[in-house]
C-alpha positions in Angstrom: 48.6 56.6 157.3 48.1 52.9 157.9 51.7 51.8 157.7 53.5 51.0 161.0 57.1 49.8 161.4 57.9 46.4 162.6 59.8 46.8 165.9 62.4 44.1 165.1 63.1 45.5 161.6 63.3 49.0 163.1 65.9 47.8 165.7 68.0 46.0 163.1 68.0 48.9 160.7 68.8 51.5 163.4 71.7 49.3 164.6 73.0 49.1 161.0 72.7 52.8 160.5 74.7 53.5 163.7 77.3 50.8 162.9 77.8 52.2 159.4 79.3 55.3 161.0 81.5 53.5 163.5 85.0 55.0 163.6 86.4 52.3 165.8 84.9 48.9 164.8 85.8 48.6 161.1 84.3 45.0 160.9 80.9 46.2 162.2 81.1 49.2 159.9 81.7 47.0 156.8 79.0 44.5 157.8 76.5 47.3 158.4 77.3 48.8 154.9 76.6 45.4 153.3 73.3 45.0 155.1 72.2 48.5 154.2 73.0 47.9 150.6 70.9 44.8 150.7 68.1 46.6 152.6 67.7 49.0 149.6 65.9 46.3 147.8 63.2 46.1 150.5 59.9 47.7 149.3 59.5 49.3 152.8 63.0 50.7 153.2 62.1 54.3 152.5 59.2 54.1 155.0 61.6 53.0 157.7 64.1 55.7 156.8 61.4 58.4 156.8 60.1 57.1 160.2 63.5 57.1 161.8 64.6 60.4 160.4 61.4 62.3 161.5 61.3 60.8 165.0 62.8 63.2 167.6 63.3 60.3 170.1 63.8 56.6 169.8 60.7 54.5 169.2 59.5 52.3 172.1 61.7 49.2 172.4 64.8 51.1 171.1 67.5 52.3 173.6 69.9 55.0 172.4 71.6 58.0 174.0 70.6 61.4 172.5 73.9 61.5 170.6 73.6 58.0 169.2 70.0 58.6 168.1 71.0 61.8 166.3 73.6 59.8 164.4 71.0 57.2 163.5 68.5 59.8 162.3 71.2 61.6 160.3 72.3 58.4 158.6 68.7 57.6 157.8 68.1 61.1 156.3 71.2 60.9 154.1 70.3 57.4 152.9 66.7 58.6 152.2 67.9 61.6 150.2 70.3 59.4 148.1 67.4 56.9 147.5 65.2 59.8 146.3 68.0 61.1 144.1 68.7 57.8 142.4 65.4 55.9 142.4 62.5 58.3 143.0 60.6 56.9 140.0 60.8 53.4 141.5 59.6 54.5 145.0 55.9 53.4 145.6 53.4 56.2 145.9 52.6 55.1 149.4 56.2 55.5 150.5 56.5 58.8 148.7 53.5 60.0 150.6 55.1 59.0 153.9 58.3 60.8 152.9 56.2 63.9 152.2 54.7 63.7 155.7 58.1 63.2 157.4 59.9 66.1 155.7 57.9 68.9 157.3 58.4 67.3 160.7 62.2 67.3 160.1 62.1 70.9 158.9 60.6 71.9 162.3 63.1 69.7 164.3 65.0 71.3 167.3 68.3 70.1 165.8 69.7 72.3 163.0 71.5 69.4 161.3 68.2 67.4 161.0 66.5 70.5 159.6 69.2 70.8 157.1 68.8 67.2 156.0 65.1 67.7 155.7 65.6 70.6 153.4 68.0 68.4 151.3 65.3 65.7 151.0 62.6 68.3 150.1 64.6 69.9 147.3 65.6 66.4 145.9 61.9 65.4 145.8 61.0 68.6 144.0 64.0 68.3 141.6 63.0 64.8 140.6 59.2 65.2 140.7 58.7 68.8 139.9 57.0 71.7 141.8 53.6 70.4 141.0 54.5 66.8 142.0 54.3 68.1 145.6 52.0 71.1 145.4 51.4 71.3 149.2 55.0 71.8 150.1 55.6 75.5 149.2 52.4 76.7 150.8 53.2 74.7 154.0 56.7 76.2 154.1 55.3 79.7 153.6 52.8 79.1 156.4 55.6 78.1 158.8 57.7 81.1 157.6 54.8 83.6 158.1 54.0 82.4 161.6 50.6 84.1 161.4 49.4 82.2 164.5 52.4 83.2 166.5 52.8 79.6 167.6 55.5 78.5 165.1 58.9 77.9 166.8 62.0 79.8 165.8 63.5 76.6 164.7 60.6 75.8 162.4 60.8 79.3 160.8 64.5 78.9 160.2 64.0 75.3 158.9 61.3 76.5 156.5 63.4 79.4 155.1 66.5 77.2 154.8 64.5 74.6 152.8 63.1 77.3 150.6 66.6 78.5 149.8 67.7 75.0 148.9 64.6 74.5 146.7 65.4 77.8 144.9 69.0 76.9 144.3 68.1 73.6 142.8 64.9 74.5 140.9 65.3 78.1 139.8 64.1 77.5 136.2 61.1 75.5 137.4 60.0 78.3 139.8 60.3 80.9 137.0 58.5 78.8 134.4 54.7 79.2 133.9 52.8 76.1 134.8 49.1 75.7 135.1 48.8 79.5 134.4 51.1 80.4 137.3 54.8 81.2 137.8 55.5 80.2 141.4 58.3 82.8 141.7 55.8 85.6 141.2 54.2 84.6 144.5 57.3 83.5 146.3 59.7 86.4 145.7 57.5 89.0 147.6 57.3 86.6 150.5 61.1 86.2 150.5 61.6 90.0 150.5 59.1 90.3 153.4 61.1 87.6 155.3 64.2 89.7 155.2 62.5 91.8 157.9 62.2 88.7 160.2 63.5 89.2 163.8 65.5 86.0 163.3 69.0 86.6 161.7 69.1 83.1 160.2 65.7 83.6 158.5 66.9 87.0 157.1 70.1 85.5 155.8 68.4 82.5 154.2 65.7 84.8 152.7 68.5 86.8 151.0 70.2 83.5 149.9 67.0 82.5 148.2 66.6 86.0 146.6 70.2 85.9 145.4 69.4 82.8 143.3 67.3 85.1 141.1 69.2 88.5 141.3 71.4 87.4 138.3 68.3 86.2 136.3 66.0 88.5 134.4 62.7 87.0 135.6 59.3 88.7 135.5 59.1 88.4 139.3 62.4 90.3 139.7 61.3 93.0 137.3 58.1 93.4 139.3 59.8 93.5 142.7 63.1 95.2 142.0 62.2 98.6 143.7 60.8 96.8 146.8 63.9 94.6 146.9 66.3 97.6 146.7 64.5 99.3 149.6 65.0 96.2 151.8 68.6 95.8 150.7 69.4 99.4 151.7 67.7 98.7 155.1 69.6 95.4 155.6 72.9 97.0 154.6 73.3 98.1 158.2 72.4 94.7 159.7 74.6 93.6 162.6 75.0 90.1 161.2 78.1 89.8 158.9 76.4 86.9 157.0 73.4 89.2 156.1 75.7 92.0 154.9 77.6 89.4 152.9 74.4 88.5 151.1 73.5 92.2 150.6 76.9 92.8 148.9 76.3 89.7 146.8 72.9 91.1 145.7 74.5 94.4 144.7 77.2 92.5 142.7 74.7 90.4 140.8 72.4 93.4 140.1 75.2 95.1 138.4 74.7 92.8 135.4 70.9 92.6 135.4 69.8 96.0 136.7 72.6 98.6 136.4 70.0 101.2 135.7 68.6 100.8 139.3 72.1 100.9 140.9 73.4 103.9 139.0 71.4 106.6 140.9 72.8 105.2 144.2 76.4 104.8 143.1 77.7 107.4 145.6 76.2 105.6 148.6 77.2 102.2 147.2 80.8 103.2 146.9 80.8 104.4 150.6 79.1 101.2 151.7 81.3 98.8 149.7 84.5 100.5 151.0 83.2 100.2 154.6 82.4 96.5 154.1 85.7 95.8 152.4 87.4 97.0 155.6 85.5 94.5 157.7 87.4 92.0 159.9 85.2 89.3 158.4 87.2 88.2 155.3 84.3 86.6 153.5 82.3 89.8 153.9 85.2 91.9 152.8 85.8 89.6 149.8 82.2 89.7 148.7 82.3 93.5 148.9 85.5 93.6 146.8 83.7 91.6 144.1 81.6 94.7 143.5 84.5 96.6 142.1 85.3 93.7 139.7 81.7 93.5 138.6 81.2 97.2 138.0 84.7 97.6 136.5 83.9 95.0 133.9 80.4 96.3 133.1 80.2 97.9 129.6 78.2 100.9 130.8 78.6 101.2 134.6 82.4 101.4 134.9 82.6 105.0 134.0 80.4 105.9 137.0 83.3 104.9 139.3 85.8 107.4 137.8 85.1 110.2 140.5 85.8 107.6 143.2 89.0 106.0 142.0 91.3 107.9 144.3 89.2 106.7 147.3 88.9 103.0 146.1 92.6 102.4 145.1 94.1 102.8 148.6 91.6 100.3 150.0 92.5 97.8 147.4 96.2 98.3 148.1 95.7 97.9 151.8 93.8 94.6 151.2 96.5 93.2 149.0 99.0 92.8 151.9 99.1 89.3 153.4 97.3 89.2 156.8 99.1 87.8 159.8 96.7 84.8 159.6 97.6 84.2 156.0 101.3 84.5 156.8 100.9 81.8 159.5 99.2 79.5 157.0 101.9 80.1 154.3 104.3 78.4 156.7 107.2 80.8 156.2 110.4 80.2 154.1 111.3 76.7 153.3 113.4 74.7 150.9 110.9 72.0 150.1 112.1 70.9 146.6 112.8 67.3 147.8 109.5 66.8 149.6 106.8 64.8 147.9 103.5 66.5 147.2 100.7 65.8 149.5 97.6 64.2 147.9 95.5 67.3 148.6 98.1 69.4 146.7 97.2 67.4 143.5 93.6 68.4 143.3 92.5 69.4 139.9 92.7 73.0 138.9 89.0 73.6 139.1 86.6 74.0 142.0 86.8 70.8 144.1 83.7 69.0 145.1 83.1 69.8 148.8 81.9 67.4 151.3 79.2 69.2 153.2 76.4 71.6 152.5 76.4 74.4 155.0 74.8 73.4 158.3 72.6 76.2 159.5 74.2 76.9 162.8 74.0 73.3 163.8 74.7 72.2 167.3 74.6 68.4 166.9 74.0 66.9 170.3 76.1 63.8 169.8 79.3 63.5 171.7 82.2 63.7 169.2 84.6 61.8 171.5 82.1 59.0 172.0 81.4 58.7 168.3 84.9 58.9 166.9 84.9 60.1 163.3 81.2 59.7 162.8 80.5 63.3 161.8 83.3 63.2 159.3 81.8 60.1 157.8 78.4 61.8 157.7 79.9 64.6 155.8 81.4 62.2 153.3 78.0 60.4 152.9 76.2 63.6 152.3 78.4 65.0 149.4 75.6 67.4 148.7 77.3 70.0 146.5 77.4 69.3 142.9 80.8 69.0 141.0 82.3 72.4 140.4 80.4 74.2 143.2 82.5 75.9 145.8 81.4 75.8 149.4 81.6 79.1 151.2 83.0 77.5 154.3 86.3 76.6 152.8 88.5 78.8 154.9 91.2 76.7 156.5 93.5 75.9 153.5 96.5 77.7 152.3 95.6 81.3 151.1 97.4 80.5 147.8 94.9 77.8 147.1 91.6 79.7 147.5 90.0 83.0 146.4 90.9 85.6 149.0 90.3 89.2 149.6 93.9 89.8 148.6 93.4 88.1 145.2 90.0 89.8 144.6 91.5 93.2 145.4 94.4 92.6 143.0 91.9 91.5 140.3 89.9 94.7 140.9 93.1 96.7 140.5 93.8 95.0 137.2 90.3 95.8 136.0 90.6 99.4 137.1 93.9 99.7 135.4 92.3 98.6 132.1 89.4 101.1 132.7 91.3 104.2 133.9 94.9 103.6 132.8 97.2 106.5 133.8 94.8 107.6 136.6 95.4 104.3 138.4 99.2 104.3 137.9 99.4 107.9 139.2 97.4 106.8 142.2 99.7 103.9 143.1 103.0 105.4 142.2 103.7 106.9 145.7 102.7 103.5 147.1 105.2 101.7 144.9 108.0 104.1 145.6 107.4 103.6 149.4 106.9 99.8 149.4 108.8 98.1 146.6 111.9 98.3 148.8 110.1 98.0 152.1 112.1 96.1 154.8 109.0 94.0 155.8 108.5 91.4 153.1 104.6 91.4 153.2 104.6 95.1 152.1 107.4 94.4 149.5 105.4 91.5 148.2 102.1 93.5 148.0 103.9 96.3 146.0 105.2 93.7 143.5 101.7 92.3 143.2 100.3 95.7 142.6 102.9 96.4 139.9 102.0 93.2 138.2 98.2 93.8 138.5 98.4 97.0 136.5 100.7 95.7 133.8 98.0 95.1 131.1 96.1 98.3 131.6 98.9 100.7 132.4 101.7 99.4 130.1 102.0 102.6 128.2 102.5 104.8 131.3 104.7 102.2 133.1 107.0 101.6 130.1 109.2 104.7 130.8 109.9 103.3 134.3 110.6 99.7 133.2 114.3 100.2 132.4 114.6 101.0 136.2 112.0 98.6 137.5 112.8 95.4 135.5 116.4 95.1 136.8 115.2 95.7 140.4 112.5 93.0 139.9 115.1 90.6 138.6 117.1 91.2 141.7 114.0 90.3 143.8 114.2 86.8 142.2 116.9 86.2 144.9 114.8 87.6 147.8 115.2 85.5 150.9 111.4 85.2 151.3 110.0 82.6 148.8 106.6 84.4 148.6 108.4 87.5 147.2 110.3 85.4 144.7 107.0 83.8 143.7 105.1 87.0 143.1 108.1 88.5 141.3 108.1 85.7 138.8 104.4 86.4 138.1 105.0 90.2 137.7 108.0 89.7 135.4 105.8 87.4 133.3 103.3 90.1 133.0 105.9 92.6 131.7 107.7 90.1 129.4 105.9 91.5 126.3 107.8 94.7 126.8 111.2 92.9 127.0 110.4 90.6 124.1 109.5 93.6 121.9 112.8 95.3 122.3 114.6 95.5 119.0 117.9 97.1 119.9 120.5 94.3 120.5 122.0 96.2 123.5 118.6 96.6 125.1 117.7 92.9 124.5 121.0 91.9 126.2 120.3 94.3 129.1 116.6 93.5 129.8 115.2 90.6 127.8 117.9 88.0 128.3 118.4 88.6 132.0 114.6 88.5 132.5 114.3 85.2 130.6 117.4 83.8 132.3 116.1 84.8 135.8 112.7 83.2 135.2 114.4 80.0 133.9 116.6 79.8 137.0 113.6 80.2 139.3 112.1 77.1 137.6 114.8 75.2 139.6 114.4 77.2 142.8 114.6 75.3 146.1 111.0 76.1 146.9 108.3 74.3 145.0 105.9 77.3 144.9 108.6 79.5 143.4 109.3 76.7 140.8 105.6 76.8 140.0 105.5 80.6 139.6 108.7 80.4 137.5 107.2 77.8 135.2 103.9 79.8 134.8 105.9 83.0 134.1 107.9 81.2 131.5 104.7 80.0 129.8 103.6 83.6 129.8 106.9 84.8 128.3 106.6 82.1 125.6 103.1 83.5 124.7 104.4 87.0 124.5 107.8 86.3 122.8 106.7 83.7 120.3 109.2 83.1 117.5 111.6 85.5 119.2 112.6 82.5 121.4 113.9 80.4 118.5 117.6 81.3 119.1 117.3 80.4 122.7 115.4 77.0 122.4 118.5 74.9 123.3 119.0 76.4 126.8 115.3 76.6 127.4 114.7 72.9 126.6 117.8 71.9 128.6 116.3 73.6 131.6 113.0 71.9 131.0 114.7 68.5 130.9 116.3 69.3 134.3 112.9 70.3 135.6 111.4 67.0 134.5 114.1 65.2 136.5 113.5 67.3 139.6 109.8 68.3 139.7 107.2 66.6 141.9 103.7 65.8 140.6 102.0 69.2 140.9 104.7 71.3 139.2 105.0 68.8 136.3 101.5 69.8 135.2 102.7 73.4 134.7 105.9 72.2 133.1 103.8 70.4 130.5 102.2 73.7 129.8 105.6 75.3 129.2 106.6 72.6 126.7 103.3 72.8 124.8 103.3 76.6 124.6 106.9 76.5 123.3 105.9 73.9 120.7 102.9 75.9 119.7 104.9 79.1 119.1 108.1 77.7 117.5 106.4 74.9 115.5 108.7 73.0 113.2 111.9 74.4 114.8 111.3 71.9 117.5 111.9 69.1 115.0 115.6 70.0 114.7 117.5 67.0 116.0 119.5 68.9 118.6 116.2 70.0 120.2 113.9 67.0 119.8 116.7 64.7 120.9 116.9 66.6 124.2 113.1 66.9 124.7 111.6 63.6 123.6 113.5 61.3 126.0 112.2 63.4 128.9 108.6 63.2 127.6 108.8 59.6 126.8 110.2 58.9 130.3 107.0 60.5 131.8 104.9 58.6 129.2 106.3 55.3 130.4 106.0 56.2 134.1 102.4 57.5 134.2 99.6 54.9 134.6 96.6 55.0 132.3 94.3 56.0 135.1 96.5 58.7 136.5 95.2 62.3 136.2 98.7 63.3 135.1 97.6 61.7 131.8 95.5 64.9 131.0 98.3 67.4 130.8 100.7 64.8 129.3 98.3 63.9 126.5 97.6 67.6 125.8 101.3 68.4 125.8 102.0 65.5 123.4 99.3 66.9 121.0 101.2 70.2 120.6 104.6 68.5 120.4 103.3 66.1 117.8 102.0 68.9 115.6 105.3 70.8 115.9 107.4 67.7 115.1 105.3 66.6 112.1 106.8 63.6 110.4 109.7 63.6 112.9 107.2 62.2 115.4 107.0 58.9 113.4 109.4 56.9 115.6 107.2 57.5 118.7 103.8 57.3 117.0 102.8 53.6 117.1 102.9 52.9 120.9 101.4 56.3 121.7 98.6 55.9 119.2 97.8 52.4 120.4 97.8 53.4 124.1 95.4 56.3 123.3 93.0 53.9 121.6 93.2 51.6 124.6 92.5 54.4 127.0 89.4 55.4 125.0 88.3 51.8 125.0 88.7 51.4 128.8 86.9 54.6 129.5 83.9 53.8 127.3 83.6 50.3 128.9 83.8 51.9 132.4 81.1 54.4 131.4 78.8 51.6 130.2 79.4 49.7 133.4 78.6 52.7 135.5 75.4 53.3 133.6 74.1 49.9 134.4 75.6 49.5 137.9 75.3 52.4 140.4 78.1 50.9 142.5 80.6 51.9 139.8 81.7 55.5 139.4 81.5 57.3 136.1 85.0 57.7 134.7 86.5 61.1 134.0 85.7 62.1 130.5 88.9 64.1 130.2 90.7 60.9 129.4 88.5 60.6 126.3 88.9 64.3 125.3 92.7 64.4 125.6 93.2 61.0 124.0 91.0 61.9 121.0 92.9 65.2 120.6 96.2 63.4 120.5 94.9 60.9 117.9 93.9 63.9 115.8 97.3 65.5 116.2 99.1 62.2 115.2 97.0 61.7 112.1 97.6 65.3 111.0 101.3 65.2 111.7 102.1 61.9 110.0 99.9 62.3 106.9 97.9 59.8 105.0 100.2 56.8 104.4 101.6 56.5 107.9 98.3 57.4 109.6 96.4 54.8 107.5 98.8 52.1 108.8 98.3 53.2 112.5 94.4 53.3 112.2 94.4 50.0 110.3 96.4 48.3 113.0 94.5 49.7 116.0 92.5 47.3 118.1 89.7 47.4 119.1 88.2 48.7 115.9 89.1 52.4 115.7 85.9 53.7 114.0 83.6 51.7 116.3 85.1 53.5 119.3 84.9 56.8 117.5 81.1 56.2 116.8 80.6 55.8 120.6 82.4 59.0 121.3 80.3 60.9 118.7 77.3 59.9 120.8 78.8 60.5 124.2 76.5 62.6 126.4 79.4 65.0 127.2 79.7 67.9 124.8 83.5 68.2 125.2 83.9 64.5 124.2 81.7 65.1 121.1 83.6 68.2 120.2 87.0 66.3 120.1 85.4 63.3 118.4 84.0 65.4 115.5 87.4 67.1 115.1 89.0 63.6 114.8 86.2 62.5 112.4 87.1 65.5 110.1 90.8 64.6 110.3 90.0 61.0 109.4 88.1 62.2 106.4 91.1 64.2 105.2 93.8 61.6 105.8 92.4 58.1 106.1 89.2 58.4 104.2 89.3 54.9 102.6 89.3 53.3 106.1 86.5 55.6 107.2 84.3 55.0 104.2 82.8 51.7 105.2 81.6 53.2 108.4 79.9 56.3 107.0 76.5 54.8 106.5 76.3 54.4 110.3 78.3 57.5 111.3 76.8 60.1 109.1 73.2 59.8 110.6 74.8 60.5 114.0 76.4 63.6 112.6 73.2 64.8 111.0 71.3 64.4 114.3 74.0 66.6 116.0 73.4 69.4 113.5 69.8 69.7 114.6 69.8 72.9 116.6 66.7 71.7 118.6 69.1 69.2 120.3 71.0 72.1 122.0 69.7 72.8 125.5 69.6 76.5 126.5 71.8 76.0 129.5 74.4 74.2 127.4 74.3 76.5 124.4 78.0 77.5 124.3 79.3 73.9 124.5 76.6 72.7 122.2 77.6 75.2 119.4 81.2 74.1 119.8 80.1 70.6 118.9 77.9 71.8 116.0 80.9 73.8 114.7 83.2 70.7 114.5 80.4 68.6 113.1 79.8 71.1 110.3 83.6 71.2 109.6 83.8 67.4 109.5 80.7 67.2 107.2 82.4 69.5 104.8 85.6 67.3 104.9 83.5 64.2 104.3 81.6 65.8 101.4 85.0 66.5 99.7 86.0 62.8 99.8 82.7 60.9 99.6 81.6 62.9 96.5 78.5 61.5 94.8 78.1 58.8 97.4 76.9 61.6 99.6 73.6 61.7 97.7 71.4 59.9 100.2 72.4 62.4 102.9 72.2 65.6 100.8 68.5 66.5 101.6 68.9 66.4 105.4 72.4 67.9 105.4 71.1 70.7 103.2 68.2 71.3 105.6 70.5 71.4 108.6 73.1 73.7 107.1 70.4 76.1 105.9 68.8 76.2 109.3 72.2 77.1 110.8 73.2 79.8 108.4 69.7 81.4 108.6 69.5 81.4 112.4 70.7 84.8 113.9 71.5 83.1 117.3 74.2 80.9 115.8 77.8 82.2 116.4 79.7 83.5 113.5 82.3 80.7 113.3 79.6 78.0 113.3 77.7 79.9 110.6 80.8 80.0 108.5 81.6 76.3 108.9 78.0 75.4 107.9 78.2 77.6 104.8 81.6 76.0 103.8 80.1 72.5 104.3 77.1 73.5 102.2 79.4 74.9 99.4 81.5 71.8 99.4 78.4 69.6 99.2 77.9 71.3 95.8 81.2 70.0 94.4 79.8 66.7 93.4 76.2 67.1 94.2 75.4 70.4 92.6 72.5 68.9 90.6 70.8 68.0 93.9 71.4 71.4 95.5 70.4 73.5 92.5 66.6 73.3 92.9 67.0 74.7 96.5 69.5 77.4 95.6 67.1 80.3 96.2 66.7 79.2 99.9 70.3 79.7 100.8 72.2 81.8 98.2 72.0 85.1 100.1 72.9 83.6 103.5 75.8 81.7 101.9 77.2 84.9 100.5 76.7 86.8 103.8 78.5 84.0 105.6 81.4 83.9 103.3 82.0 87.6 103.4 84.0 87.3 106.6 85.9 84.1 105.9 89.6 84.6 105.3 91.0 83.2 102.0 91.8 79.6 102.4 91.5 76.2 100.6 88.3 75.7 102.5 86.8 78.9 101.2 88.0 78.2 97.7 86.4 74.7 97.6 83.1 76.1 99.1 82.9 78.8 96.5 83.7 76.3 93.7 80.8 74.0 94.9 78.5 77.0 95.2 79.4 78.2 91.7 78.9 74.8 90.2 75.4 74.8 91.8 74.6 78.2 90.3 75.7 76.9 86.9 72.9 74.3 87.2 70.2 76.9 88.1 71.5 80.4 87.2 68.0 82.1 87.4 67.6 81.1 91.1 70.0 83.8 92.4 68.7 86.8 90.4 67.9 88.6 93.7 71.5 88.4 94.8 73.3 88.3 91.5 75.1 91.6 92.0 76.3 90.4 95.4 77.7 87.3 93.8 79.6 89.3 91.2 81.0 91.5 93.9 82.1 88.3 95.8 83.9 87.1 92.6 85.5 90.6 92.0 86.8 90.8 95.6 87.9 87.2 96.0 91.5 87.4 97.2 94.6 85.3 96.4 93.3 83.8 93.2 96.7 84.7 91.7 98.3 82.1 93.9 98.1 79.5 91.2 97.6 76.4 93.3 95.4 73.7 91.7 92.4 74.7 93.9 92.7 78.4 93.0 93.1 77.6 89.3 90.0 75.5 89.3 88.0 78.2 91.2 89.1 80.8 88.7 87.9 78.6 85.8 84.6 77.9 87.5 84.1 81.7 88.2 84.9 82.3 84.5 82.3 79.7 83.4 79.5 81.2 85.6 80.3 84.7 84.2 80.1 83.3 80.7 76.7 81.8 81.5 75.3 85.1 82.7 76.9 86.9 79.8 74.8 84.7 77.5 71.6 85.1 79.7 71.6 88.8 80.3 71.0 90.9 77.1 72.6 94.1 78.3 75.5 92.4 80.2 77.8 95.4 80.2 75.0 97.6 81.4 74.3 95.2 84.2 78.0 95.2 85.3 77.8 99.0 85.3 75.7 98.8 88.5 78.9 97.6 90.3 81.4 99.9 91.9 84.1 100.9 89.5 86.8 98.9 91.4 84.7 95.8 91.2 84.0 96.3 87.4 87.8 96.8 86.9 88.7 93.7 89.0 86.3 91.5 86.9 87.6 92.9 83.6 91.2 92.4 84.7 90.9 88.9 86.0 88.3 87.4 83.6 87.6 87.3 79.9 84.5 89.5 79.6 
């Protein structure tokens, strides 16, 4: 290539890259970051980055130690990858060609970290430009991997396979898809299987990593190669490297779902193998092995194959449920930490956190850590290569309570086995429980309580006779000197709370239920924060199980919650919100009693006033308020105005921040959970307060309420759209006159969302949730907009018919589309009638499963009015329609809607009585019970 770097520019850029990682000179670091940001605008910047990153030693004229040059190269690689990620379409072809020359050099580098970065750049180029945008790469990597000449270094083979694994992880669908008459995976997968025989352990492991991208996917390549793959897996199962055996176990776990038929003949050998691996000293390997029991136990057809082996598997699970000495050291022992503030890392969200580094393949960076301060930590922050929600396998140094461990996996497997095999499991663990529940060493005592809790759901019937003895003992363990035992006892009591709540004898309730509830409530104010957390979680569980049985005890429960609000630190407040909202959900209007709401609301309002708009605590607080609002109903009125206004403001701020982030890459995209929870609370307030008060709130909201709602309806996030369409439907029901002027602009947005072609395959579940709410809101709008709906009728009809005739659509979505279609006929039956034949049968099919409700009644009324306009159109399903009328329930509840529906049914029957010459003979085709129902309820 003709391009050559300018020595002075190279020197300046190298110095900036090094200074940007400085852990000691903050001024130089800041200045370097500013200069690098400016350098991004240079047309040659990516040429320089590619040149630096691919150069194993400094260019002539540059003087760096080996360690410093490695840092410069690393910083260049990360900046290059980020540029490709954000601006590949703007990178000139000449620069892209230079990058494509540099990457293979980096993949063959002696340094593992540089090879890793090269793989990251390679997969980013493929992800942005497609497999065929760089057709030479995969053959070149395979050539390095194959080492046919015998001249390829070990490092190059490892780098090639590592890059392949990354490309597979990030581009699985593209590799499976047919392009230009080829499916790349059909060629690649046999090569990966062959690579599992490499003499290099890292190549074998990365080959399995690549293969495991596809083991859970039913691709043609996997079908063609499954037998060959299994042979290699069985061979590799004895590999000396734990990382390789971990990938073997992962493959078996994933094949349970996709190819159980291939595993079933080998189940005896697999059980032996998995038991052996679960006993490994390598916890990651042992945990991967234990996942096999979970996967098989939850499989609809394969779980029964484990029955002969249960007596062998259960002792292994129980053994693995005891805290290891390493875990005990990390737990930190007993402590009364109730007054200590939570650390920032304790407040991470309750989903998989974004990790800072992609695994480095055995890297041995040659830079001196002492010399370079925190440079490597800064590199890791720069290269946040895992996507949000991915969990890095190397997370192993945090508290065992905060991560997925062998102990938790084994307990989960025991839970699944209990559901599968019931009494067999209980009989297997009974001797263990008898020996260990009162063990003098707390780790064994704790593991026994965990085991008892794990089997609660599956073995309840066989454990029940023992509960009068077990529950009082468990309640006594709530005062165990070891906090971890108190913690797990709370969880286990929560699991058995359904038994205590179901007791009807007053003496038994006083003996078991009240002490259990009282014990859990007291642990919510334990001196240890983790015990508090477990107590709060157990209380939420008890609320779910006991439901309205808690009504007589709401006063003391809420009094305890108020004390908890005063005492809890940040983390436990999140669970406390869950307790409050679960109670509100289950006792409903009881919460509106002054003696209860006057206790609870000051505590909630206190948090409302203390929490900043941008705090993540807003998520659980807003969600909690949604449930409390619905429970209080009109009693929420005194609190509504400031809360409603603040929600609107949070939505406005979030939308503005999103727009800024779209146009300015220096700004982060705001968390959409602020939108979701705020929209949900607005819905709850509007429902709780009713039309008159809600109209006032919406009318006074600034900025304009429905303009913000329109933006939310088009938000790229499905969860935001789902909540926005729910709010739209509530607005149609309660504040329609304010919504009406905006419908000409809002309804086309809704119609577009009903187009099933807009749902991507990988987002199908979330997409259908949005369509479901959009269908419901369309029906609510049709009820209110009446004949003004006419301009939208043709497209809404088309969309609803597409939904109710598509077998892939979930049942609930189908039903909401049918209801919307029926309601459209209330005032627009003349427009629907000519098309009646296209949807009558599907409408009736959809409505068969819908429970009696006002929505069903109005839908049937609109459908019947449509039939009255074109009665001949449903001749092919007329008997079905008559059966639907005969079996329609609760018409005797003489509400206005039901009375109207009865009259409409009567009118349609009269029409057919006039049209059909031998009407009584026609009715005789119905079952006797249906004939009788029609004659009893209608004038025939």
